[in-house]
N, C-alpha and C positions, 0 to 999 in steps of 0.2 A: 277657707282663705280669707280672711279678714280685711275687708276694704270699705271703702264708702260708698261702692257702689253694691254692697253686700245686700240682699234683699230677706234676710230672715227676718222673722216676725216682731222680734223687738230687741232693743240694746242688750237686754241682760243675757238673752238665749245666745247673743253672739259672742260677747265676752265669756261666758261660762263655757261655750263649747271650744273656745282656743284656748283658754286657760287650762281645761282638761287633755289639751294634746301635746304633741311635741313639734309642733308647727314651726315656732321659733328656733328650737334649735336644729330642725330640720334646715331652715334656710342658712344657719351658719356653716352646718355640714356641705350642705350644695356648693357654696361660696367656697369653700377649702378643695373641698373634691374637683371642682370645676378648674381651680389655679393648678392644681397637682396636674391635671389630665390634660391639659393644654399647654403647660407652660413651654415645652418645646415641641408643640406640635401642630399642624396646620389643620384649621377647619373646612371641611367641604360641606356643600349643600346637597340632599336628596329629594327625592320626588315622595316623599313623605307627607300624606294628606290626610285629613280630617282627626288630627290631632287632639285638637281641642274637644270636641265631642266625646273621643275615645277617652280621654280624659274624666269629663264628668259623668260618663256611664259607668265609670269603675266607681264611682261611690254609690255607698246603698240611696237608693232615692229619697230618705228623709234627710239628706246631707248634701243632696246635689245644690239646692238652691242656695246654701251657704257658701258654696265652693265657688258659684258663678260671677267672677270677678273680671270687670272688663281689663284691668290692668297687667292681672295673671294669665287671659287668653290672649292679650296682644303679645305678652313673651313666647309663650308656646308656640303661637302661629308665625312668628317670626323667625324665634331661635332654636324653637326644639326639634326640628327636623335635623341640626348639625350634626354630623359625626367628626371622629378622627380617623386614621388609617393608621395600623400599625406596620411592621417592615414586611410582613406577609399581605397585606392588604385588607385585612379584616377590619371591620369598621365598628367602632366604638360610640356610643352617646357620652357627652361629657356631663349630661344634666342627668341622667334617667338611670343611676345606678343602686341597686336595692338595699345595698350596706350602707346606704346616708337616707334612706328613707325613713318616713316615721311612721307608726303603726296606723295610722288613718291614712296615709296616701300611698302605703306599698303597692297594693294592687294597681292602681294608677301610673306608676312609675314601672312596674313590670311591663305593661300592657302597652307604655309607649316606647319602653327600651325596644322590645320586641317587634314593634313597628318600623322604628328608625333603622333598627340594625339589619332589618329585612329589606329595605327600601334600596334603589338604585342612586349612586350618587351621580349627580348630575352635575357639579362645578366646583369651584375655588371660593370659599368664602373668604372675604375682607370686610371688615367694618373700620372706622376711623372714629368710633362711640367707645369713649372708655368706661361707661355704664350701659349694660343691656338691660333693658327693662326697667319700670317704674318702682325704684325699690320700695318706697312708702308715700303713703297720702294720708295725712293728719296722724292719726295713733295708727294706722293698720299699716302692715308690713306685707309685700307682694314677693313673686317670683322674680328674682333678678340677681345681675352678678356683676362684679367690679372686673372688669378685665385685665389680665397681667400687660405691663407695659410691651413685651414683646409681641403680643397678639393684635395692638392696637396698629391701623394701617396709617401710615403716615404718607400723606397725599403729596404726589409732585406734580407732573403735568397732569396726570391722570388721577381721578376720585377713584374710591374705592369701586363703585361700581363700573366705570370704566374699566378699570385694572381687572376686574373679575369677567367682563366681558371680553378684554384681550386673553385671558385664561382659557375661556371657551374656545376662541379663535385658533387658538394653538392647539388645542386639545383637537379641533378637526382636521387641521392641517397635519399634524402628526401622524393622526389615524391613515390620513390619505397617504403620506409619507411611506409608512410602514407596510400600508397595500400594496405600494408599487416596489418600492426597494426591499427585497426579500433578503433573509438572512444571508445566502450564498453569496449575492451582490456585495452585502455590505460586508462580508469577510474578505472578499476579493479586494475591494476598496482600501480596507483597513492594510492589507499585505504590501499593496503600492504605495500607501503613504509612509507607513513603518520603512520602506525601504530608503527612503528619502531622496527618492530621484525626482520630486515635483519640487517647485520653488515652496518654501515656507510651509513645509507639509506639516510640520508639526503642531501650528495652528488648528488642524482640522482632526488628527487622530482623535483627541478627546471627544469630538462631536459624532463621528462614526464608532466608536467604541459605547458612547451615550446609547445610538440607536439600535446597536446590536443587542444591549442590554435589554431595552424595550422589547425587541423581537421577543429574546427569550420570556420574558414576563407575561405577554400576552398568551403564551401556550400554559399559564399556571391557571389554577380554579379562580385566583382572585386576579387575572391579569387585567380586568376592565378597571378595578378600583386601583392597581398599581400604575395604570399609565394616569390616570389622573394624579397619582402620588408625585409622579414624575415631572407632570407637566407644572404643578406648583412652585419645584424648586428649580426647574430647567435655566441654564444661564440663557441669556438674550441669543436669540438665533438657532437654539438647539430642535426646538420643535417645528421650524420653518425650514428644512434643509434643502426643499424644492426651490427655495429663491435665493439659494446660497452657493458658494464654489463646490459645497459637497453634492449638491444636487446635478452641477455640472460634471463633477467627475463620475458620479453614479450613473447618469444618463449616457455620458460618453462611452463608460465600460459595458453598458447594457446594449449599447448599439453594435460593440464590439470593433469598435475603431482601432487602429493599429496604435500600439504603445506610443509610437512617436508623436501620431496627430494628437493622443490624449495629452501627452507632456505639452507639447506646443501650445494647444489652447487652455490648458492650465496656467502654464508659465504667461502667458501673454496677460493672462486676466489678474496674476498675482504680483505683476509689477509693481515696485513699491510707489511708483507715482500713480498706478491706476486703481488698486485695491482698496475700494471704498472713498476714493479720492473723487470730491465734484471736478467734473471736466471744463464747466462752463461758471462763469460767475453768477451768483445768486440773485434771483428773480426779487423783483420788489414785493410781492407776496412772500417769499420765504424771509426775506429781513425783516418784515412785518410781525412775520409769525414767531422768529426770533427774537425781535424787541419784546414783544408779549410772554414769550416763555421764559426767557432771563429774569425779566422782572416779577413773573409769578414767583420763581425757584428763589429768588434773590441772589442769583450768580454773577451779577456784575462784579463783586470782589474777585471772586474765583476766577475771573478771565485774565487777572493780572498775576505774571509770571515772572520768575526769575530764575536765573542759574542754584543748583540747590550746590552748598558748602558742606564741606566733611563733616562738620556736626547734624547735619540734616539727615544724615544716612546711617543704618545700624551696620555695623563692620564684621563680617566674619573674621578677618584678620585684621590687626594693625601691628606696627614694629613695636619690638620689646626696648623699651628705654635701657639705656645705661646703668650698670651696679653704681650705686651710690658709692660716692669716694669713703673711705674709713673716718669716722669723726678725729680730726686732731693730727692728722696723719699729713706729712709736709710731702710723700711722694708715693701716694696712695693712686695717683693718677698714671703714674706709669707701668707700663707693662714688663713683666719677668719675661726672660728668653723662652720659658715654658708656655707663657701664653701667647707670645708672638709667634713662637713654632708653629704652634695651633692654629692660628687665624691665618697663615700662611699658607696651611693645608689647602690643595687645590685638588678636587675631585674630578673624575672626566664626567661629561657630558652624558646624560642619560636623557631618552625619549620615555615621556608618561600621558596619561591621558590625565584630564581634569579630574575625574574623580579618584584615580591613584593618587595623583600630587595633593589633593585635598586632604587623603584620608594617612596618607603616610610621611608627606614633608611638612605640613602646614601646622601640624601642632608643635612643632621644635622650632619654626622658623623664626630668627630674630629679627632678620634685616630681608628685604627684597628690593631686586632691580629686575625691571623689565627692559628689553633690548628694543628700542623703539626703533621701527622700520620709516625709510623716508618717506614712504607712502602707503596708506592703508583705509581699507573701507569701514574698519572698525573703531577708527575713533570715533570718541562720543562724548555727550554731558549727559548729567542727570540734572534736571529742572524741577522746579517745585512754586506752590504759591506764594505769593509776597503777602497776603494775608492769611496766617494759619487759620483764623478762626473761622474764613469764608466757608460756605455751604459745599459739599463736595460736588466736583466735577468729572473725577476721574472715576473709572469702574470700580478701583480697588479701594476708593478712600470711602468712608462711611463715619457717622457722628461717632459711632462707639469705637471705633478703630480709625485715626486718622493716618492716611500716607497718601498726600497728593503729588507724590513724586512721580516723573514720567521721564522719558529719555529721547535722544534723536543720535542720528547720525546720517551721512551724506550717500546717498546711493552710489555715486562714483570715487573713486580714492582722493583721500584726502591726502596733502603733503603733511609733514611732521612741523614743517615751520608755520604751516596756517593755523596748528594747536597751541603754539608758542614751544614746541619741543625741537631738539637736535637729534636726530640719528643717533642710538647708541644708548648705553644704559643707564636709566633714570631712574632714580628713587621710587617705590609704591609706596605711598602714604598710606595705602589700607585698600582690603577687598571687601565688597557688597556684591550679594546677589542681585539679579532683576526685580526693579522693585515690585511688580505685580504676586513676588514670590515671599515677600518679607513676612506676611503673616498666615504662609499656608500655600496649598495647592489648589484654590479657590478660581483660578482663571487659568486652567491649562493651556486654553486657546493662546493665551500669550507667550508660550514658551518658556523655557528656562535661559539662563545666560548667567555670565560672571563679569563683575564690573571692577577693572584696575585702575583705582584712583594716583594719578601719577602727578609727582610734582611740578606746580609749573605750568599744568597743561590749561589751557582756555583759548576756546574758540575765538579766533579773530572777526569771525564774520557776522555772527549775530542777525541773521537775517529776516526772523522771524519769533513767535512765540512758540511754535513747534506744537501747537494744539491739533494731533490728528485724530480724525474719526475712530479710529480703531482704540483709544485709548477712552474715550469719553464715556460717561455713563450713556445706556441705551437709550433712555427717552429722550436724549438730542439727536436721535440719528436724523429725522426728520429736518432738523437745521443745520446739519453740520456743513453744508454749502456756505450759510453764512458765517459760523465760526470759525471756519478754515480761512475765508477771505480777510477777516477780522485776524486771525493771526496772522496772516500775510503782511498785513499792514501796521504792526506794531513790533516792538524790538524787547528782548527780556531783560530784566534788571540786572546789574552787574554788583553784588556784594562785594564792598571793599574791605581789605584788611583778615581776611580767611582763605584758607584754601578752598578753592573749588571742586567739586565732585566731577570731575574731568579727567578723561585718559581713555583708555580702550576696553570695549566691552565686547567678549566673544560668547558665541550662541552654539547649540548645537546643529552639525549641518554637515551633508554627505558632499557639497561642492567640490569642497577643497580641505586641503591640511590646515590646521589653524597657523602652526608653525610660530608660536608665541615662544621667544626665548626668555628665560629666567636667570639671574642669579641669586642664590639664596644664602645666606650666612646664619648657621646653625651650629649651636655646641662648639664654635670655635674652628669649623672647618667653612669653606665657601665650594658650594656645586653649582653646575649651570644645566639645566632641565631644557629641555624643549616640549611643550604641551602641543601635541598632535590633534587631539580629539577630544569631546566630552567624556566619552566612556567606550 
């Protein structure tokens, strides 16, 4: 392993040994193999020890001194114990792969692979360094790899080492919870939540199902590794159910409390003005902590929010434009009696679920109108960042896939007039799904929903920025009191000249029927529908 620290007897012996080997070719294969191995896989630490000594001992005695390289030693001691975990939990080294080895170091690679893959996984590995090891010193090349961008940790409020410590604590908390909440209890909680008898129960079905899956994995031969794999990718809060609403539910069920008591305790804590919402003004210390956190993350521009416009949202459906008039035709804009007769065809009202409506009516709908009620709790508005290039503030926003859109509605019913609407049929400018689902179901705890954007809809109150703790990225949880106080002290910017993404949002709920009335023009006929539930 040629190196400025090499202790061979003479330069000519050093060069001759390396020129006669495949060492430089091995380094290239090591890089390519590492990139392929970790491109889409998380790395984990193990308790493998003595790797450097084993590495040296694998070479014939006459070659060991030439391999005694400080740079390579640092690489092996710092990174050589890392592994990836496949879907079954089996661990594999990203470095010590026999098919990449040279004839000279094959025995060393085999020995290290055996040691690393038999060791116990004991943590999630993260690093902000783009290069691991010291690739070269002068004319000498050493064990080192360039890290794929996806595997370079991007620090936020926590450094790589702090995030690794957080994963270790999450692993401990998860195992404590799994010891306490057995599979039978978790199954009971899932039945209760799926019955939708508890307020906003959809937020926690995914958590309980995730815990059930972990209980199953624990029973497999590689269960210990699978738990570590789950910890590495778990959504915020999933590993710590004992400190969440899920823990409250599980403890109440375990205590055998009557369902009425369980429901009341759960519903009281899940009230929209209670759940994750600070109940007192932020302390001076929290304000100072927030100042430092926002400055460190460069989030000040992201705190400026505005009403979203129709152009800001991906539409599931939008009205079809009228057919263009025939070129040169004087009377092309007039309807024939056949067309007029078809348009006048009125079909009886039909009650459908949203899913049935989506699959059978929406594909051919040309125009849609919604029957606006005189008052409703479903009136809502979408909001987004004033500065689209501001760092992500919202859970489902990321530098790779921008989506800063959130929503708000009022706890008590609002009047149609307060939203600029008049009761009766109002044109639907477009349909979009709940923003957290736009790029897949990565945030199931936020629930599903469909948003009807209504012509002329605009909230007249505009009383805050609507920055809610449950929408914010998880590392801002500690300063949520200050962020919410800031939110209440500001107003949303109102874009002019463009239709706002405002109207009515409906979500899966067992509390009551939706009773959403729609009038749809399709293929020359007009039909009315009542949407009564999600599915």
